[in-house]
C-alpha positions in Angstrom: -51.0 -15.6 -20.6 -48.5 -18.3 -21.4 -45.1 -17.0 -21.4 -42.5 -18.2 -23.9 -39.0 -19.5 -22.8 -36.7 -16.7 -22.5 -34.3 -16.5 -25.3 -30.7 -17.0 -24.3 -28.6 -15.3 -27.1 -25.2 -15.8 -25.2 -25.6 -19.6 -25.9 -25.4 -19.2 -29.6 -22.0 -19.8 -31.0 -19.7 -17.0 -31.7 -19.8 -15.4 -35.0 -16.0 -15.1 -35.1 -13.8 -17.8 -33.6 -11.2 -16.9 -30.9 -10.1 -17.5 -27.3 -9.9 -14.4 -24.9 -7.6 -14.2 -21.9 -9.9 -12.3 -19.5 -13.8 -11.7 -19.6 -15.7 -10.4 -16.5 -16.7 -7.4 -14.6 -15.0 -4.6 -13.0 -15.7 -2.1 -10.2 -18.2 -4.2 -8.5 -19.3 -2.7 -5.2 -18.5 -5.2 -2.4 -18.7 -4.6 1.4 -15.4 -6.2 2.8 -13.5 -6.2 6.2 -9.9 -5.7 6.7 -8.1 -6.0 10.1 -11.5 -6.3 11.7 -12.8 -2.9 10.1 -15.4 -2.5 7.4 -14.1 -1.5 3.8 -16.1 -0.1 0.9 -14.6 -2.2 -1.5 -14.6 -3.1 -5.2 -14.1 -6.2 -6.9 -12.9 -7.1 -10.4 -14.1 -10.6 -11.3 -13.2 -12.7 -14.5 -12.0 -15.9 -16.3 -10.5 -16.7 -19.4 -12.5 -17.9 -22.5 -10.7 -20.7 -23.7 -13.4 -22.3 -26.0 -12.9 -20.5 -29.3 -16.6 -21.2 -30.4 -18.3 -19.9 -27.1 -19.8 -16.4 -27.5 -19.5 -15.4 -23.9 -19.1 -16.5 -20.1 -21.7 -16.6 -17.4 -21.2 -13.3 -15.7 -23.8 -13.6 -13.2 -22.5 -16.9 -12.0 -19.2 -14.8 -11.0 -21.2 -12.0 -9.4 -23.2 -14.4 -7.3 -20.3 -16.3 -6.1 -18.7 -13.0 -4.8 -21.4 -13.3 -2.0 -18.9 -15.5 0.0 -16.7 -12.4 0.5 -19.4 -9.9 1.6 -18.7 -8.2 4.9 -16.3 -10.9 6.0 -12.5 -10.6 6.7 -10.4 -11.0 3.6 -8.4 -14.2 3.7 -6.4 -15.8 1.0 -8.2 -19.1 1.8 -11.6 -17.6 1.3 -10.5 -15.8 -2.1 -9.2 -19.1 -3.5 -12.5 -20.8 -2.6 -14.3 -18.1 -4.8 -12.0 -18.7 -7.5 -12.5 -22.3 -7.4 -16.4 -21.6 -7.6 -15.7 -19.5 -10.7 -13.9 -22.2 -12.5 -16.5 -25.0 -11.4 -19.2 -22.7 -12.8 -17.5 -22.4 -16.1 -16.3 -26.1 -16.9 -15.0 -26.6 -20.4 -15.1 -22.7 -21.0 -12.4 -21.5 -18.5 -9.0 -22.7 -17.1 -8.2 -19.6 -15.3 -9.8 -17.2 -12.8 -9.0 -13.9 -11.5 -10.2 -11.6 -8.6 -9.2 -8.1 -7.8 -10.2 -6.7 -4.4 -9.6 -3.0 -3.7 -10.4 -0.3 -1.2 -8.9 1.8 1.6 -8.1 -0.3 4.9 -8.9 2.1 8.0 -6.7 1.5 10.8 -6.7 3.2 14.0 -3.1 4.5 14.9 -1.7 5.8 18.4 0.1 9.1 18.7 3.8 8.9 19.5 3.6 9.8 23.1 0.2 11.2 24.2 -2.9 8.9 24.7 -4.4 10.2 21.6 -5.2 8.0 18.6 -6.9 8.5 15.2 -7.6 6.7 11.8 -5.6 6.7 8.9 -6.3 5.1 5.4 -4.1 2.6 3.6 -5.1 2.2 -0.1 -4.7 -1.7 -1.2 -5.5 -3.9 -4.0 -5.3 -7.7 -3.6 -4.8 -9.2 -7.2 -5.6 -13.1 -7.1 -5.4 -15.9 -9.8 -6.2 -19.6 -9.9 -5.1 -21.8 -12.9 -3.6 -25.2 -13.6 -0.4 -24.0 -11.8 -2.3 -23.4 -8.5 -3.1 -20.2 -6.6 -1.4 -16.9 -6.5 -1.8 -13.4 -4.7 -0.3 -10.1 -4.9 -1.0 -7.4 -2.4 -0.6 -3.8 -3.5 -0.3 -1.4 -0.7 0.4 2.2 -0.2 1.9 3.6 3.0 2.4 7.4 3.8 5.5 8.7 5.8 7.5 11.7 6.3 10.8 12.3 4.8 13.6 15.0 5.6 16.3 15.7 3.1 20.0 14.8 4.5 21.3 17.4 2.2 19.2 20.2 3.4 19.8 19.2 7.0 23.6 19.4 6.4 23.3 22.8 4.7 21.0 24.1 7.6 23.4 22.9 10.2 26.2 24.7 8.3 24.5 28.1 8.3 23.7 27.6 12.0 27.4 26.9 12.8 28.3 29.9 10.7 26.0 32.3 12.6 27.1 30.7 16.0 30.7 31.6 15.1 29.9 35.1 13.9 27.8 35.8 17.4 30.5 34.4 19.7 33.5 35.7 17.9 34.6 38.3 20.6 32.4 36.9 23.4 32.9 34.6 26.3 31.2 31.4 25.7 29.2 30.1 28.8 26.6 27.4 29.1 23.8 29.8 29.8 24.9 32.2 26.8 24.9 29.2 24.3 21.5 27.8 25.8 19.9 31.3 25.2 21.2 31.6 21.7 20.0 27.9 20.8 16.4 28.9 21.8 16.6 32.3 19.9 15.7 32.8 16.1 19.3 32.5 15.5 19.3 28.9 16.8 17.0 27.9 14.2 18.4 30.3 11.4 17.7 27.5 8.9 15.6 24.3 8.9 15.8 21.4 6.4 13.1 20.8 4.3 10.9 17.5 4.5 8.0 16.3 2.5 4.9 13.8 2.8 6.1 10.7 1.0 4.5 7.3 0.1 5.7 3.9 -0.4 4.0 1.8 -3.1 4.5 -1.8 -2.5 3.5 -4.9 -4.6 4.2 -8.1 -2.4 3.8 -11.6 -3.7 2.3 -13.6 -0.8 3.6 -17.3 -0.4 1.2 -19.9 -1.8 0.8 -21.7 1.5 -0.2 -18.4 3.2 -3.9 -19.1 3.1 -4.8 -17.3 6.2 -5.6 -13.7 7.3 -4.4 -11.0 4.8 -1.1 -9.8 6.3 -2.1 -6.0 5.5 -1.9 -5.0 9.2 1.4 -6.7 9.6 3.2 -5.2 6.6 1.9 -1.5 7.6 3.7 -2.1 11.0 7.0 -3.3 9.6 7.0 -0.6 6.8 6.4 2.4 9.2 8.9 0.7 11.8 11.5 0.6 9.0 11.1 4.1 7.9 10.5 5.6 11.4 8.6 8.6 10.4 4.9 7.5 10.2 2.2 10.1 9.4 0.5 11.3 12.5 -3.3 11.7 13.1 -4.4 13.3 16.4 -1.5 14.8 18.2 -0.5 17.1 21.2 2.5 19.3 21.2 4.4 16.6 22.9 3.9 14.4 20.0 4.7 17.0 17.5 7.9 17.3 19.2 8.7 13.6 19.3 7.7 13.8 15.3 10.2 16.4 14.8 12.8 14.3 16.6 11.9 11.2 14.7 12.5 13.0 11.4 15.8 14.3 12.6 16.9 11.1 13.4 15.7 9.5 10.2 17.1 11.6 7.6 16.6 10.0 4.1 16.8 10.3 0.5 14.3 8.2 -1.7 17.3 5.8 -2.1 17.6 5.4 1.6 13.9 4.8 2.1 13.8 2.1 -0.7 16.9 0.5 0.7 15.2 0.2 4.1 12.1 -1.3 2.8 14.0 -3.7 0.6 15.7 -5.1 3.5 12.7 -5.1 5.7 10.6 -6.9 3.1 13.4 -9.8 2.4 13.0 -10.6 6.1 9.3 -11.3 6.0 8.5 -15.1 6.1 5.2 -14.8 4.1 6.7 -12.9 1.1 8.2 -14.6 -1.8 8.9 -11.7 -4.0 8.3 -7.8 -4.2 8.4 -4.6 -5.9 8.9 -1.2 -4.2 8.3 2.3 -5.3 9.1 5.2 -3.1 7.9 8.7 -3.9 9.3 11.8 -2.3 6.8 14.7 -3.1 9.6 17.1 -3.1 9.1 20.5 -1.2 12.2 22.0 -2.8 11.5 21.1 -6.4 8.6 21.0 -8.6 9.0 17.5 -9.3 9.0 13.9 -7.4 12.0 12.2 -6.3 11.6 8.5 -6.9 13.3 5.3 -6.3 12.5 1.6 -7.2 13.6 -1.7 -5.9 12.5 -5.4 -6.4 13.4 -9.0 -5.6 12.4 -12.3 -7.0 9.9 -10.5 -9.5 9.0 -11.1 -12.9 
C-alpha cells in the first residue's frame, strides 16, 4: 500500500497575523543532576515567534534538543548550548530562546556535633534566556531555617528575672542555690517562640559564569549567614547545639533579610538579586515577611 506524504498543517501560513513573545512547552519531565545528585526535574522550553505569517514553531526540535541536559550536571555553559540549538533550529522564526529548569536538589547535610547526617531538599528553578544581547541566567532558590523572636526572648528573660527576685528575696544566694534554681522549672518559666522560616532567593548569575551551577555554594553561604539551618538526623547533643544557635541568632525577619543582603553582595558570581524572607509566625496567625533587592530590574 502506497502511503501518501504526511500533511504538515503547521507549515501553512497563519490565518491571523501577529508575533508572539513565547511559544513552547512547560512541565517537561527531565532527569537532571545538581551537586552530583540525581534530580527529578522539569523543563519549560520556548522561543519567540517573530515571523507574523508563521503559524507555529517546531516544538519537537526543542524537545529533542533537551536531551543534552539529561542526567548530566547542570551547568550554565550546557544550558547556553541548548538555547543556541533552539535558535539554530528556528532560523528566521525566532530571535529569543528560553529554558526554565526546576526541581528539588537533594543535599546531604551533617549534624551540628554528632557524626550523623541526613538529606535536605532545596527547591530551585534556573531561568535562562538567550537573545541578541547574549545569555542571562537567574537562579531561584529556597532555603529553610529556624528563627527565634528577639522580642519574645526579651520578655521571657524578664519573667525569669522577676521569678528569681521573688524566690530569692529573703534567701541567702549561693552558687549551688542559683544552680539548682536554674535547672528547675522556675529557671525556664518562659520560653521565646521560634518558627520554621524560609529564604526565597532570586540571584542573577554573571554572564561569564558558565561553569557549574553555584547552588551548593549559595546554600552554604546562606545557612552560614543565618546560623540556624534546619537539621535532619540529630542526637540530643545536636538538639542542644541547635538551641544554642537559636539563642545566639535571635532575629526578626528584617534582621534575616539584612544578613542575606550583605552576604549576597559579597558573592563574586552574583550581579543582582531579590530576597524574600518569610517567618511563619508561631505567635500570630499570619506570616512576617521582609524583602530586599540589589541591582534588580
